[in-house]
N, C-alpha and C positions, 0 to 999 in steps of 0.2 A: 780689565780694559773695557772701555766703553765704545759703542758705535752709535752714531747718529742714525735716526730713522727718517725716511721719507714716507709719508702716508700715501697709500694708493687705494682709492676706493674702487676696487675692481672686482674681486672675485670671492671674497670670504663669504662662505655660505652657499655658493653655487654648487649644486650637486647634479641636477639634470640639465643636460645641454640641449639647446635648441639646434636645429639642423642648419640654419642659415649661417653663411660666412662669406667673405669676399673682399675685393679690393676697391678702393676709391683713389683717384688721382687728385692730389691736393695742392701741389705747388711745384716749384723748381728749386734745385739745389745750389744754383749759382756757379759753383765749381763742380767737377766730376767727383762724386762721392766714393772715393777709393777707400776711405777710412771713416769710422763713425763711432761716436760715444755720446752718452746722455749725461750732461753735467748735473751732478746731484743738486737737489733743492732748487731746480729751475724747471721751467716748462719749455725747454729748448733741446735741440739736437745739434751737435757740431759735426760738420763734414770737412774732411781733409783730402787734398789732392796732391799730385806732384806739380811742379811749376810748368805751366804751358798756357797758351791762349785759352780763354773760356768764353762761351757765348750762352751762358746759362742764367743770366739775370732777367730783369723784366722783359717780357716779350716772347718768352718760350710758349709755344702752343701746347697746352696740356692734353689736347686730343690727339694730335698727330706727332708730337715730339719735335716739331720744327724748331730750330734754334732761334734765339734772338738775333736780330740784324746787327745789333751793337755789341762790341766786345765788352765783357764784364771786367772792368778795371777798377783799381783803387782810385779814390777821388783825386782829381787834379793830377792824374798820372796815366802813363800808357803801360803800367805794370799790371799784368793780369792777376785777378783774385784767385788764390788757391786754397782758401779756407773760409768757411762761412758758419754763422750761427743761424739755425732755422727755428723760427718761433712756431711751436706746435699748436698754439691757439689761433694765430692769425695767418700763418703760412708766410710771414714776412722774413726777409733775409737781412742779416747784418754782416758786413765784411770783417773778417778776421785777418791778421797779418803775422804769420810766423816769419822769423828772420832767416831761417834756413830751409833747405829743400826737404820736405816731409815725405818724399817719394818712397813708398813701401816701408813705412816706419812701423813702430809698435807702441803699445801703451798699456798702462794699468794704473789703478788708483792708489794713492796714499790713503791711510785710514781716515783722514779728515775730509776726503772727497776731492782732493787735488788730483787732477789727471797728470800723470807723468808720461809724456809722449817723447820718444827718443829714436835715434837713428834716422836714416834717410839716404840721400844720394848727392850727386855732384852739384856744385854751385853753378850759378849763372851770374857771373860777375857783371855782365852788361845790364842785367835786370835788377841787380842788387840783392840777389838771393844767395845766402851763404851755404857753405858746405854742411850737409846734413848728416854725414856718416857717423860722426861722434857727438852730435848735438843732443842736448837734453832740454826739453821744453816743458813748462808747467802751465796748467790752465786751472784757475781757482774754481771752487764750487760756488753755488749760491748760498743763501737766498739773495736775490737781486733787489735793490732798493726800489720800492714802489712797483715791483714787477718788471722793471726795465733793466736788462743786463748790459753792462758795459765792459766786462772783463775781456782779456785777450791773452795770447800766449806770451810767456816770459822766457827768455833763454840767455845763456852767456855766463851764468854763475858757475856752472860745472860742466864737465864733458864725460862721455863714456871713456873708459880706459882702452877700448879697442874700437876701430872703425867697423861699423856693422850695417848691413843691408839685408832685409828679410830676417831679423831676429824675432823671438817671441818673448812676451812678458808674462809675469804672474806675481801677484802680491802674496808675500809670505806671512806666516802667523805673527811675526813681530813687527809687521808693517813695512819691511824692506821690499823694494821692487826688484824682482829677479829678471835678468836679461840673459837670454840663452841663444848662442849660435849666430848664424848669418854668414855673409860674404863681405869682403872689403872692396868689391867692385860691383857697380850697379848695371842696370839695363841689360840683364841677361835672364835666361830661363833655367839654365843648368849650372849648378855649382861645380867647382873644380878644386882639386887639392891645392893648387897654387894660390887660390884666393879664398879658400875656406877659413872660417874663424871658429875653430872647434873648442870654444871656451864659453864660460859664463861669468857674469859679474853682478854685483849688487849696487843698486842706487839707494842710498840711505838718507833718511830724512834729516840727519844731522850734517850731511854734506861730506862725510868720510867716503873715501873711494878705495875699497880693498882691491888688490890686484886681481886680474882675471885668473880663473882656474880652468884647467883642461877638463873636458868631459869626454871620456873615451868613445862613447857611441857616436860622437860627431866627427871622429877622425877617419880619414880615408887617404889612400895614396893616389898618385897620378895613374897608376895601372887600374885603379878602381873608379876612375872618372865616369866610365860608361857602364858601371854596375849600379843600377838605381837603388838597390837595397842598401847601398852605402851612401851614394852621392845625393840622393833625393832627401836632403836633410835641412833645407831652408824652411823657415817658419815651423820649427819642430813643435809637436803637440805636447802641451803641458796641462796637467790638472793637479792642483794642490790637494792632497789626500787628508781627510780627517784622521787625527790620532790623539790619544790622551796626553801625549807629551808636548803637544803644541810644537812638534818638530817640523822642519821645513822639508817634509817628505813629499816629493812631487813625482807623479806618474809622468813618464817621458817617453815619447816615440821619436826616433830619427830613422829615416828610411823604413825598414821593416823591423827594426830593433826596438824592444820595449824594456824599460827598467823602472824601478822606484829609486830615486837618488835623494840623499840628504844634502841640500844645497848650502846649509850653514856649516855642516861638519865635513863636507867634501868627501862623501863616502857612498858606496853602493849599499842600499838597504835590501833590495831584492832584484835578482835577475828574473825577468818574466819571459815567457815563450815569445819567439818572434811572431809578428803579425802574420796571419795566414796569407800565403801566396805572393803578396805584392807589397811594394813600398806605399806609404800613405801620406807622406809629407810632400810639400811643394816640390815639383809641379804636379804630383799626383793629387794633392788637395782633397783628401777624404773629409767627411763630416765626422767630428768627434765631440762628444759632450760627456761630462760627468753628470750622470742622471741625478735628479733631486735626492738629497740626503734626507732620510726620514727617521723621526724619533721612533723608538728610543735608542736603537743601535747605531744609526747613522753610518751603516756599512756602505762603502763606495762601490759603484759599478760604473764602468766606462763603456759607452756605446760608440762603435766605429762603423761607418757605412760608406760604401762607394769609394770615390776617388778614381784613379786611373792606373792602368797596369804599367809595368816596366818594359813593355814591348818596344823594341827599337826597329825601325824608325817611327812606327805608327802606334802610339799608346792608345789603349782601348779603355773607355769609361767602364766602370764596374757597378754591379748591382747588389753585391753581397753586403751583409751586415753581421757583426759579431759583438758580443759583450765579454767583458772580463771583470772579475772581482779581485782586485790587486791584493786585498788583505786575506784572501783564502789561503789555506795551508799549502795547497798546490794549485795555483791559479792556472786556468786554461781559457783559451779563446773558444767561446761557445757560439755556434751558428745561430743566428736569429732570422726573422722573416726577411726575405730579400725586398729590395725597393720595388714596389709593384708597378711603377711607371717606366721601368727599365733602368739602365745604367745612368748614374749621375755623378758628375764631378764638380767641384767648386761650389757645392751647396752649403748654405749657412744652416747651422743647427741652433735653434733658439728655444731655450727652456721657457715653457709657459706655466703660469701659476697653478693650473689644475693638474700639474704633474706630467703633462705630455710634452713632446718635443716637436717643434715646427721645422720641417725641411723645406727650404725656400731658396730660390735663385739657382744659377748654375747651368750646366749643359749636359746633354745626353751623349755627346760625342767628344772624344779627345781628352785634353788635360788642361791645366792652368797654364797661363803665359800668354803673351801677345799673339793673337791669331792662332791659338793652339786648340780652339774648340768650335763646335757648331751644334745645331739642334738644341735651341734653348729650352730649359725647363720652365714651362709656363704654369703647370699645376702644382701647387704646394702639396705636401703630405703632412699629416699629423700622426706621430708615433706614440702609442700608449703602452708603456712598459708593463702595465698591470693587466692588459688584455691577454687572452689566451694566444698561444703561438698559432700563427696562421691568420690572425685577424688584428694585428697590432698597427697596421697602417691604414689610414683613411685618406682618400683623395679629396682635395678642396677645389673650389672653383678656380678657373684659370685667370691669369692676368693676360693682357694683350701686349705687355711691354717685356721684351727679352732682357734678362738680367744675366749678362755673361761675365767675362773676366772683369775684375774691379767693380763688383757689385757688393752691397752691404745690406744688413738688416739688424734691427735691435728691438728687444722688448721695451715698451714704454710704461711709465707708471699707471697709465690708464688700463693696461692689460692688452692693448693693441700692439701692433708691430709696425715700425717704420721701415720702408724699403726704398732703396735708392741706388744710383750708380749703374755702370756698365760702360766699359771703354776698352775693348780689346786692342785698339790701336796704341793705347798707353798715353799718347799725346792727343791733341785735339783733332778730330776728323768729323766733317759733316757728311761724309760718304760711307765710311766704314768698310770699304772693300779691302781685299788682300793687297800687300805691298809688292813692289817689284822684286823679282828673285824667288817669289813663292814657288814651291812650298819650303825652300831652304831659307835659313836665317843665320845671321851672325851671332856668335856667343863668345864673349871674352876675346874678341879679336880674330876669331876663326869660325868656320862653319860648325853649327851645332849638329849633334848626331840624331836629332829628331826632325820629322817633317811637321810643318804647320798643318793643323787639322781643320781650320776654317776652309770651307769649300770656296772655289774660285769665284762663284757667282753670288756668294752670301754677302750681305751688307749689315754691319752692326755699328752704326754711327755712335759718337759720343752721346750719352743719355743723361738728361738733366731732370727728367720728371721724378717727383717724389710721390710714392704711394703709401697708403695706410692699409694694412691687412687686418681685418677683424676676424679673430677666431670665433668658432661657434658659440662659446660661452658669452660673448658680448651681446647676444640676442636673448639671453635668458629673461623670462618674464619678470623675475624679481631679482634685482641686483642690489647688493649691500653698499653701505657707505660707513666710513669710520665716524663714530661719535667722539671717542677719546682714544688716544694712543700716545705714549710718551715720546718726547723728542730724542731720547737716548736710552740705550739699554746697556746693562752690564752683563758680560759673558758669564754663564753659569748661574745666573739669577733668574727669578721670575719677574714678569711684568704684567700689568692688567690693561686690557683693552675693552672697548665697547663698540659694537657695530649696530647698524640699523635693523638687523635681522635677529629674531629670537630663534632658538632651536639648538639642538645638539649637533647639527651637521655643519658647523662652522669650522673652517680650516684657516690657518694663518701660515704664510710662507714669508721668508726673508730672501731677497734676491739681489745679487750684484749683476747688472746687465752686461758689464764688461766693455771691452774695446774690440771693435770688429774690423777685420780686413782680411781679404783673400780666404774667406770661408773659415777663418780662425777667430774664435771668440775668447780673447785673452781675459782671464779672470772671471768669466761667467760662472755663476755658482748659485744654487738654490737650495734652501734648507726648509723642509716642512717641519714646523714646530710641534711640540707636544702641548696640547690645549686642554685645559680643564674647564668644564662648564661652570660659570658663575651664576649670579642671579640675573634674571631677565635676559638681556642681550649682552651681558658681560662675560668675558673669558679671561682666564689666567694662563699666560703663555710661559713655558719653560724655555729659556735660551740654553743652547748647548755650547760647548767650548770648541765646536768645529766650524763655527761661522767665522771665517777669516775676517780680521779687522778691515772694514771697508765701509763706504757709504752704502746703506742697505735700504731697499724699498720694502716696506711692510705691506703685504697684500692679503 
């Protein structure tokens, strides 16, 4: 099987890091950036929102965050824009138009670079927005003719077999997109047995639609509604694991339960120990990444940090971190360095090409959900899995922009990270204060068992400003560029590349940046390749068979 490559002249050859790093505010997102992906072979980012009024078009004050005076609507219409393409070169916006409500949807790439975005929430018939619960939308990859992109979302050809809100996606080794879990009712924080969707299904490139299959760890009873280790199962955590059989063996967490499940053969591969102490899926919303896979063994390790506790009615943000090696004979959760800036929930974990992990966005208080958090995380952290215990986290310069619930971040081909969003209100608000009835809230037609954790005096208005975060390696005195790299590679074969730097300390990684929402990076994956030094600045790279079929950035 082949995979296309996107050249990224970012990091190969960088060994010593400069100390400088930081944020710059570059533009506005148009709509609230609740979801984000980077269309392959383009220089753009796509932001998705739920349907509501937006004031994030031209006129946003990039210093203060003050909103535009004019509603950001589709041309010749009073319908609000709820998806945009952001040009990373010019910071210009292009309006995109999904046909159904993308509220709290999910996504992953087909191998050719097509984004499959699915699920969502209630229709708005008056506005002409369709029901998103069972919608499947596709967005094509580039390259764009003459650099000008004109693609948009397409939908209506097929539908999910079950209505879903807050599901998770992962691309499997054969190219199918896996869909796991969710609820069949929207606009809630807490899942309940009566609306739980404890199944998974496959979106196949040939249009076939196999029936959904039950996943036991997603199941719970009415009596377990207020048992977070069972009911906190929205946006379950998924990581496709490498294996020599190219089997669809996926590390899976729901609540505090962890397993490896074969999603093509519908069977349990390995029962893993429960996550220590607390649930980690929404609304706990811990940070979880599959650490970069490294040649020659490509042994997987999962890192899990923070989130919030199952305490009722006041969930507490957590500062603990653990790792687990799912392929070990007797896997165990091993305590790692705690988050040094204190507890964090809703924090995005972004794999960086130098093998580190960026922790960015989120809150130090509360949990995920509307008005459920306070004390924004302003200082990112970089975690280095190769550093000695006790020194794995390094604090980065702060941003001045709170990135609370409904914030996103993603690695860019440049090696930088785009950051956007924040909208605890869920719908548009210029004020951002707590609602009437605070701290109680309605959940599925009745009062929820948690209290809202945003303080009564706190204000977190809808945020439209877009930032770029530059990791320390971007200031390295000598940065490389590709001279030659193939357009496509074959799994299990070697390929030749040439960079602008000579020397033996050149590294090459392949990365799928993934689809980002609610601190979940669906499909995010990085593989550090085996590199043999060639002549001058040439290198021969060995591809492994554990790099899932996907559009890949070569860095």
